[in-house]
C-alpha positions in Angstrom: 48.9 -114.7 -10.5 49.9 -117.9 -8.7 50.3 -120.7 -11.3 50.2 -124.5 -10.5 51.8 -127.2 -12.5 49.9 -129.7 -14.5 51.1 -132.4 -12.0 49.8 -130.4 -9.1 46.5 -129.8 -10.8 46.0 -133.5 -11.4 46.9 -134.2 -7.7 44.3 -131.7 -6.6 41.6 -133.2 -8.8 42.4 -136.7 -7.5 42.2 -135.4 -4.0 38.9 -133.8 -4.7 37.5 -136.9 -6.2 38.8 -139.0 -3.3 37.1 -136.6 -0.9 33.9 -136.9 -2.8 34.1 -140.6 -2.8 35.0 -140.7 0.9 32.0 -138.5 1.6 29.8 -140.9 -0.4 31.2 -143.8 1.6 30.4 -142.0 4.8 26.9 -141.4 3.6 26.5 -145.1 2.8 28.1 -146.0 6.1 25.5 -143.9 7.8 22.9 -146.3 6.6 23.7 -148.7 9.5 21.2 -151.1 10.9 22.0 -152.6 14.3 21.2 -156.2 15.3 21.9 -157.5 18.8 23.3 -160.9 19.9 22.7 -161.8 23.5 24.2 -165.0 24.8 26.1 -166.3 27.9 29.6 -166.1 26.4 31.3 -166.8 29.8 30.5 -169.5 32.3 29.6 -173.2 32.0 27.9 -173.0 28.6 30.4 -170.7 26.9 31.7 -173.2 24.4 28.2 -173.8 23.0 27.2 -170.1 23.2 30.2 -169.0 21.2 29.3 -171.5 18.5 25.9 -170.0 18.4 27.4 -166.5 18.2 29.7 -167.5 15.4 26.9 -169.0 13.4 25.0 -165.8 13.5 28.0 -163.6 12.9 29.0 -165.6 9.8 25.6 -165.0 8.2 25.7 -161.2 8.9 29.3 -160.8 7.8 28.6 -162.7 4.6 25.6 -160.5 3.9 27.6 -157.3 4.5 30.5 -158.6 2.3 28.1 -159.6 -0.4 26.2 -156.3 -0.3 23.0 -158.3 0.2 21.1 -155.2 1.3 22.5 -152.5 -1.1 23.3 -149.2 0.7 23.0 -150.7 4.1 25.3 -152.5 6.5 24.4 -154.5 9.6 26.3 -153.6 12.7 26.3 -156.2 15.5 25.9 -155.3 19.2 27.0 -158.2 21.4 26.0 -158.6 25.1 27.3 -161.4 27.4 24.6 -162.7 29.8 26.9 -165.0 31.7 28.3 -163.8 35.0 31.0 -165.1 37.3 28.5 -165.0 40.2 26.1 -167.3 38.5 28.8 -169.4 36.8 26.5 -169.7 33.8 23.7 -167.6 32.2 22.3 -165.0 34.6 18.6 -163.9 34.0 19.2 -160.6 35.8 22.2 -159.9 33.5 20.0 -160.9 30.5 17.4 -158.4 31.6 20.0 -155.6 32.0 21.4 -156.3 28.6 17.9 -156.2 27.0 17.3 -152.8 28.6 20.5 -151.6 26.9 19.4 -153.1 23.6 16.0 -151.4 23.6 17.4 -148.1 24.6 19.2 -147.9 21.3 16.6 -147.1 18.6 19.0 -148.2 15.9 18.7 -151.9 17.1 15.8 -153.4 15.1 16.1 -157.1 16.0 18.1 -159.5 18.2 19.5 -163.0 18.0 19.3 -165.0 21.2 19.1 -166.0 23.9 20.7 -169.4 24.4 18.8 -170.3 27.5 15.1 -170.2 28.5 15.8 -168.6 31.8 17.3 -165.6 29.9 14.3 -165.6 27.6 11.8 -165.4 30.5 13.7 -162.4 31.9 14.0 -160.7 28.5 10.6 -161.1 26.8 8.5 -158.5 28.8 11.2 -155.9 28.1 11.3 -156.8 24.4 7.5 -156.8 24.2 7.3 -153.2 25.6 9.7 -152.1 22.9 8.3 -154.3 20.2 11.8 -155.6 19.5 11.8 -159.0 18.0 14.3 -161.7 18.9 15.0 -165.0 17.3 16.3 -167.7 19.6 18.3 -170.5 17.9 18.3 -172.7 21.0 16.0 -171.8 23.9 13.1 -174.2 24.2 10.9 -173.6 27.2 7.3 -173.5 25.8 5.9 -171.0 28.3 7.5 -168.0 26.5 5.5 -168.5 23.4 2.4 -170.0 25.0 -0.6 -167.8 24.2 -2.1 -168.7 27.6 0.9 -166.9 29.2 1.0 -163.9 26.8 0.1 -161.4 29.5 3.3 -162.3 31.3 5.7 -162.7 28.4 4.3 -160.4 25.7 2.2 -157.8 27.4 1.9 -155.7 24.3 0.2 -158.5 22.4 2.3 -159.2 19.3 4.7 -162.1 19.2 8.3 -160.9 19.7 10.0 -164.2 20.6 10.6 -166.3 17.5 12.4 -169.7 17.4 14.4 -171.6 14.7 14.1 -174.7 17.0 11.1 -176.5 18.5 10.1 -176.4 22.2 10.3 -178.7 25.1 6.6 -179.5 24.8 7.9 -181.7 22.0 11.6 -182.3 23.0 10.9 -183.8 26.4 8.2 -186.2 25.2 10.4 -187.3 22.3 13.1 -188.6 24.6 10.4 -190.4 26.6 9.1 -192.1 23.5 12.6 -193.1 22.4 13.3 -194.5 25.9 10.3 -196.7 25.8 10.2 -197.7 22.1 13.9 -198.1 21.4 15.6 -198.7 24.8 12.9 -200.7 26.5 12.9 -198.4 29.6 10.3 -199.4 32.1 11.3 -197.1 35.1 13.0 -193.8 35.4 14.1 -191.3 38.0 13.9 -187.6 37.1 16.2 -184.7 38.1 16.3 -181.0 37.1 18.6 -178.2 37.8 16.0 -175.7 39.1 16.3 -173.4 36.0 13.4 -172.5 33.7 14.7 -174.8 30.9 15.6 -177.7 33.2 12.3 -177.7 35.1 10.3 -177.3 32.0 11.9 -180.1 30.0 11.9 -182.5 33.0 8.2 -181.8 33.5 7.4 -182.6 29.9 9.5 -185.7 29.8 8.0 -187.0 33.1 4.4 -186.3 32.0 4.9 -188.2 28.7 6.8 -191.0 30.4 4.0 -191.6 32.9 1.4 -191.5 30.1 3.1 -194.1 28.0 3.6 -196.5 30.9 7.2 -195.7 32.2 7.1 -195.8 35.9 8.5 -192.6 37.4 10.2 -193.6 40.7 10.8 -190.1 41.9 11.9 -186.5 41.2 14.5 -184.3 42.8 16.0 -180.9 42.1 19.7 -180.1 42.0 21.3 -176.8 43.1 23.7 -176.0 40.2 26.2 -174.4 42.7 26.4 -177.5 44.9 29.5 -179.7 44.4 28.2 -183.0 45.7 25.1 -184.9 44.4 26.1 -188.3 45.9 23.3 -188.3 48.5 20.6 -188.1 45.8 22.5 -190.5 43.5 22.8 -193.1 46.3 19.1 -192.8 46.9 18.5 -193.4 43.2 20.8 -196.4 43.2 18.7 -198.1 45.9 15.6 -197.7 43.6 17.4 -199.3 40.7 15.7 -197.4 37.8 16.3 -198.4 34.2 17.1 -194.7 33.4 18.1 -191.5 34.9 16.7 -188.4 33.1 18.2 -185.0 33.8 16.6 -181.7 32.8 19.2 -179.0 32.9 22.4 -177.5 31.5 26.1 -178.0 32.0 26.8 -176.3 35.4 24.9 -179.0 37.3 25.0 -181.6 34.5 28.8 -182.0 34.4 29.0 -182.7 38.1 26.0 -185.1 37.9 27.5 -187.1 35.0 30.8 -187.5 36.7 29.3 -188.7 40.0 26.7 -190.8 38.3 29.4 -192.7 36.5 30.8 -193.8 39.9 27.6 -194.5 41.7 25.1 -195.8 39.1 27.3 -196.8 36.2 24.9 -199.3 34.7 21.8 -197.1 34.7 20.9 -195.6 31.3 21.3 -191.8 31.4 19.6 -189.2 29.2 18.8 -185.5 29.0 17.8 -182.7 26.6 19.9 -180.3 24.5 21.3 -178.9 27.8 23.6 -181.9 27.9 24.4 -182.0 24.2 27.4 -180.0 23.1 31.0 -179.1 23.6 30.4 -177.6 27.1 29.0 -180.9 28.5 31.4 -183.2 26.6 34.6 -181.3 27.6 33.3 -180.8 31.2 32.5 -184.5 31.8 34.9 -186.2 29.5 35.3 -189.9 28.8 34.7 -192.5 30.2 32.0 -190.8 32.3 30.1 -189.2 29.4 30.0 -192.6 27.5 26.5 -193.8 26.7 24.6 -190.7 27.7 21.6 -190.0 25.4 20.6 -186.4 24.5 18.4 -184.5 22.2 18.5 -181.4 20.0 15.4 -179.4 19.3 16.3 -179.3 15.6 17.0 -181.6 12.7 20.4 -183.3 12.5 22.1 -180.8 10.2 25.8 -181.4 10.2 25.6 -184.6 8.1 23.1 -183.0 5.7 24.7 -182.7 2.2 23.2 -179.2 1.8 25.0 -178.0 4.9 28.5 -179.3 4.1 29.7 -176.0 2.5 28.6 -174.1 5.6 30.5 -176.6 7.8 33.6 -176.1 5.8 33.4 -172.3 5.9 32.6 -172.3 9.6 35.5 -174.6 10.5 37.9 -172.7 8.3 36.9 -169.4 9.9 36.7 -170.4 13.6 39.1 -173.3 13.8 36.4 -175.6 15.3 33.4 -177.3 13.8 29.9 -176.0 14.2 27.0 -177.8 16.0 23.3 -177.9 15.1 22.6 -174.7 16.9 25.4 -172.9 15.0 23.2 -173.7 12.0 20.0 -172.6 13.6 21.7 -169.4 14.6 22.9 -168.8 11.1 19.3 -169.4 9.9 18.0 -167.0 12.6 20.3 -164.3 11.2 19.2 -165.1 7.6 15.6 -164.6 8.7 16.4 -161.1 10.1 18.5 -160.2 7.1 15.7 -161.3 4.8 13.1 -159.4 6.9 15.1 -156.2 6.7 15.6 -156.5 2.9 11.8 -157.0 2.5 11.1 -153.9 4.6 13.4 -151.8 2.4 12.0 -153.3 -0.8 8.5 -152.3 0.3 9.8 -148.8 0.8 9.0 -148.8 4.5 11.1 -147.4 7.3 13.6 -149.9 8.8 12.3 -149.9 12.3 11.4 -152.4 15.0 7.7 -152.5 14.1 8.2 -153.2 10.4 11.0 -155.7 11.0 9.0 -157.6 13.6 6.0 -157.8 11.1 8.4 -158.9 8.4 9.8 -161.7 10.6 6.3 -162.8 11.5 5.5 -163.3 7.8 8.7 -165.1 7.0 8.7 -168.0 4.5 12.4 -168.5 3.9 14.4 -171.4 2.6 17.4 -171.8 5.0 20.0 -174.4 5.7 17.5 -176.4 7.8 14.8 -176.1 5.2 11.9 -173.6 5.0 11.5 -171.5 8.1 8.1 -170.0 8.9 6.4 -169.1 12.2 3.0 -169.5 13.7 1.2 -166.5 15.3 3.1 -167.2 18.6 6.6 -167.2 17.1 7.1 -170.9 17.1 8.7 -172.6 14.1 6.1 -174.5 12.0 8.1 -177.6 11.2 9.3 -179.2 14.5 12.0 -181.8 14.6 13.7 -183.4 17.6 16.9 -185.4 17.0 18.3 -188.0 19.4 22.0 -188.6 20.0 24.4 -190.7 22.1 27.9 -190.0 23.3 30.2 -192.8 22.0 34.0 -192.6 22.2 35.6 -192.7 18.7 39.3 -193.5 19.1 40.0 -192.0 15.7 38.9 -188.5 16.9 40.1 -186.3 19.7 38.1 -187.0 22.9 36.7 -183.4 23.0 35.6 -183.5 19.4 31.8 -183.3 19.6 31.1 -184.2 16.0 33.4 -187.2 16.3 32.1 -188.6 19.6 28.3 -188.0 19.4 26.3 -190.3 17.1 22.9 -189.5 15.6 20.4 -192.3 16.4 16.8 -191.1 15.7 14.5 -188.2 15.0 10.8 -187.3 15.4 9.0 -184.7 13.3 5.7 -183.0 13.8 3.9 -179.9 12.5 0.4 -178.5 12.4 -0.3 -180.2 9.0 0.0 -183.8 8.0 3.5 -185.1 7.3 4.6 -186.0 3.8 5.8 -189.4 2.8 9.4 -188.2 3.4 8.6 -187.1 6.9 8.6 -183.4 6.1 5.8 -181.0 7.0 3.1 -180.4 4.4 2.0 -176.9 5.6 1.6 -174.5 2.7 
């Protein structure tokens, strides 16, 4: 009979135990839930898109590391919707990416997009698959407008959720600020022909006219054109108090540089498409000096409750977050919470159940409580106003150091509390 030593026996036992543990780990690893992230990670808005991605990734990685959903891990599937041809986000690429997402039944939710043009291309595909997405930054109101549900959610249920407000509020807020705080009496409006740019310029222009700001004209820029001097020279002759631009960095950067030379004394403003590292780095000082811009969110980076997040984010990525890094983190928290609630209810973790759980969200996040109306829009809506101001104590491309917070406006479907927060139950 073949005999083995006591040492060899122990080694075999350890190996067997190790194999059993490894098999157990494989079984646990098989409980994988996939979540997509779809953003234009290349092109004109890549700096801002990567900050959004990193905010979402941080929440998911922390949940996995902390075993927040015991027995499950979230795997992230990332798609880039920016293309070299477009030079920025590409709606056609966004649609292609979405088709890939919905073809993988393990994907139960998505975070993104950054831009509304992507969102309009994605939503009919998402609706057919009942795959919910949460956008931390896209703001065109058409996508969640119930009057346009046949186009953007043909299957009926809301699938496009937001952790920011829409341009139905963001555009008018800048018009209100321009009149009430800056004394603007006349304005010229430009847009970059994109879904976001046209939409926010429309809402700004409508509100401006209603509150007595004279709209001297409106033009559309081609983002791929290099020279806007003809339009700017026309605007100079009209001598408006303000130039308002609805659009994102690809056209905005060129516009800001040329406007500095042609209409240096005209006040300049835009939406969240001109707030962020992509615009700041692209334009640079002194041309960016004085521009006003908005975010469709609260001012979060100076909130004491968010400082620990800011420290973790900066340490991890070597650069500070922006507000939409926080709203992306919060979007991921909403999805993680929804998945956990589905499991706690002993339901299958699938798109239908996760979508329904997202719809019923009432979660305390970094920006406060997040909950959604029946269309997917966030209940508490805040717009923050900023201005680019050079701070010699900070690097010129440091967004946090060279953008100052100047005002906010809040609204919700219920009366506001004395502290300006929403009183909705």
